[in-house]
Structure formats: C-alpha cells, structure tokens
C-alpha positions in Angstrom: -70.5 4.6 51.8 -71.4 5.4 55.3 -73.1 8.5 56.6 -71.7 10.0 59.8 -73.3 12.9 61.6 -71.3 15.0 64.0 -73.2 17.2 66.4 -71.1 20.1 67.8 -72.3 22.2 70.7 -70.7 24.7 73.1 -69.7 23.2 76.4 -72.5 23.6 79.0 -70.3 25.9 81.1 -70.1 28.5 78.3 -72.6 31.2 77.6 -74.4 30.5 74.4 -75.3 34.1 73.3 -77.0 32.9 70.0 -79.1 30.4 72.0 -80.0 33.1 74.5 -81.1 35.5 71.7 -83.3 32.8 70.2 -84.8 31.9 73.5 -85.6 35.5 74.2 -87.2 36.0 70.8 -89.3 32.9 71.2 -90.5 34.0 74.6 -91.5 37.4 73.2 -93.5 35.5 70.6 -95.5 33.9 73.4 -93.7 30.6 73.9 -93.5 31.0 77.7 -92.9 27.3 78.2 -89.4 27.7 76.7 -86.7 27.7 79.4 -83.5 27.7 77.3 -82.2 27.2 73.8 -78.7 26.2 72.8 -77.4 26.5 69.2 -75.0 24.1 67.7 -74.1 22.7 64.3 -74.6 19.5 62.4 -71.9 18.2 60.1 -72.8 15.3 57.8 -69.9 13.3 56.4 -69.9 10.6 53.7 -67.0 8.2 54.3 -65.9 5.1 52.4 -65.5 3.1 55.6 -66.4 4.2 59.1 -63.4 4.2 61.4 -64.2 5.8 64.7 -60.7 6.9 65.5 -60.4 8.7 62.1 -63.7 10.5 62.5 -62.7 11.5 66.1 -59.4 12.8 64.7 -61.3 14.9 62.1 -63.4 16.4 64.9 -60.5 17.2 67.1 -58.4 18.7 64.3 -61.0 20.7 62.4 -64.7 20.2 62.9 -64.9 21.2 66.6 -62.8 23.3 69.0 -62.3 20.8 71.9 -61.5 23.7 74.3 -64.9 25.2 74.0 -67.1 22.6 72.2 -68.3 19.1 72.7 -69.3 16.8 69.9 -71.1 13.5 69.5 -70.8 11.2 66.5 -73.7 9.3 65.1 -73.4 6.6 62.4 -76.5 6.7 60.2 -75.9 4.1 57.5 
C-alpha cells in the first residue's frame, strides 16, 4: 500500500474568502505579523500501487476543480 497526499488550493488569482476571514480573525487576536492566510484541503489516498497518471486523473475528474484550483501530489510511503 502507498499513501498519497493531494493538496488542493484555490488558484492564486482567485479571492480566498475563507482565508481572508481567518486572517482577519487572527489579526484581531493580536497576530499582527500575519499578512495572508489561504485555505485549502488535504486528501489522503491509500492506493495499491502508485501510478502518477492515475492519481492525476483522479484529481482532474473529482478531487479538484482544475478551472479554479491547483493541486500538488505527494507520495508518502
């Protein structure tokens, strides 16, 4: 078994309203050093055998919206 992590984030050109809300709340709590926060999601997959093309296909078809999101794939073990 191989563990694959997929990190999905909004494309940099898009406004991340959730990240903006978190950044504002942290700044109100006194974390003035914070400039920006962006929110994403982590999807962890257990696959029999890691095939990069198959995992990319999963991302493009279901796990991420390639129009508005970017993703990176990390093989853990």
